[in-house]
N, C-alpha and C positions, 0 to 999 in steps of 0.2 A: 578461464575463468577468472571473476574478478577479485584480488586484495581481501573485499572482505567476505566476499566467500573462503576464501583460503581464513582465514584471521577463526572467523567461527567456526570455522572444521579444528583447528586447534585449538579453540578454546575448549571444543568442546571433550576433547581428546584428551585436554591438559585435565579437566573437571574430573574424567573420567578415574586417570591414571590415580589424581589424589585420594577420590573415592578407595578403587584398590588397593592403594597402601595404606589407609586411615585403616579400614575393613573390609580387603579382601571382599567388595563390593560393589560393581556395577549398577548402579541403581539403574530401573529400566527408564525412567522419565531421558535420564540422559539416552539413551540408547532408539530412545523414541526421536528427540527430538533434534539428533545426529542424522535421523531417516528419512527425516521431515525437509531438516535444510538444504538434502540432497535435491530434492525438489521443490523447493523453493528458492535455493539462494542459488541452486548450482543444474538449473532445467535442464535438461540434454535439446540442444542447440536442433539436433533435429534424430530421425526415425532410428538413422546407423548407429547413433550415438549412445539414443536412449537402449536399445537394442544389446547394444556392447555393457554398457551398464547393468543389465538387466545377466547378461555372462556372467559379467564379474559378480552377483549375487550370490549366482546358482554354485557357479566355481567352490570362494570363498566361504561359500552354506554349506554346499555336500562335504569339505571339508573340515570346517568347526565342526560340525554338524554329528559326523566322521569319528571326531579329538572328543567331544563331550559325549558319549555315547560310550566311548573306551573307556574315560575317567582321566581322559591328558589335558580336558581342559574346562574350565570353570564356566557353566551359564552366563552369567557375564560375559567374558574374551568373548564366546560364540557371536554372542548379542551384538557386541561392538563390531567384531569384527565382521558381523554380516553387512552393519548400518554404517558403517566405512565407508565400505565397497561398493555401494553405491554411488560413491561420489566419485570414483572409477572407471576409467573405459576399459576394457578387456586388457589393451594391447601394456598397457600402465602397471602389469600385476607384480609381472619380473622384478621390478623396481621394487613395488613396493614391499616384495613379499623375502627379497633377498633382503632391506632393510628388517623385514623382522626377523627376519632368521641372523642375523649380523649382533640384533639387542637382546634378542632373547638368549643370545650364546654368551653376550655380554652379561648379562642377567645373570645369569646359568649361573657364571663362573663368580659374578660376587658374592651372587647367595649363598655358596658352596665355601667359599673365601670366608667371610664373615661365620659363617658357620661354623667353619674345623676353628675360628679364634674366641668361637666365644664356648670350645671346650666340652671334654663329654654329655656333659649334664641337657647339652642341646639335642631334642629325639632328632635321628638322621630320617627316617623314615614317613612318607603323608604328611612332614612339612611343606608349605604349601607357599606357593611364590607371587603373586602380585603380579600375574602377566599384562594386565592393560598398561601396563607402565612400557613393555614393549609394544605393544600395538600402538600407545600416544607416540613410542617416538620413530616406529615407521611411519605412523601416520605426517607426523613430523618433514620427514625424511619425499615422503611423496607430496605432500604441500610445495614444497621449497623446489622439486622439483617440477610442479606447476608451475610458483611463481616466475622463476628463471628462464622458462621455455617462454612467459607469453612477453 
């Protein structure tokens, strides 16, 4: 994958994370741009790569949909995950998902520590976390691995 494609991938993820931090919302046009970018800037080289990316979309999409329907993931986060999955062959999902788990755990720890430091006036239940930040961090790790492998 070209450095230009990886840079575009990272830029769109950074914009999504910034929007999620500022408004707890990931705009649909960003998710669409990320998905279309996968088809334009990182078009699969052959049928097997296309099928592999389709498998990534189905796996990530199914998990994201389940988490969304269970109230554990926001709709924008689910769409961002699915758009990012279009860039990734299925064999690179373990690295992405590991980075996502680590980033999410670190982010949750920071959020919990900040809430504890804020004192008892801050609501504890139902508080949101901009998970687009963790998705972007995992995407950056994935892009770095792709760039270093090239």
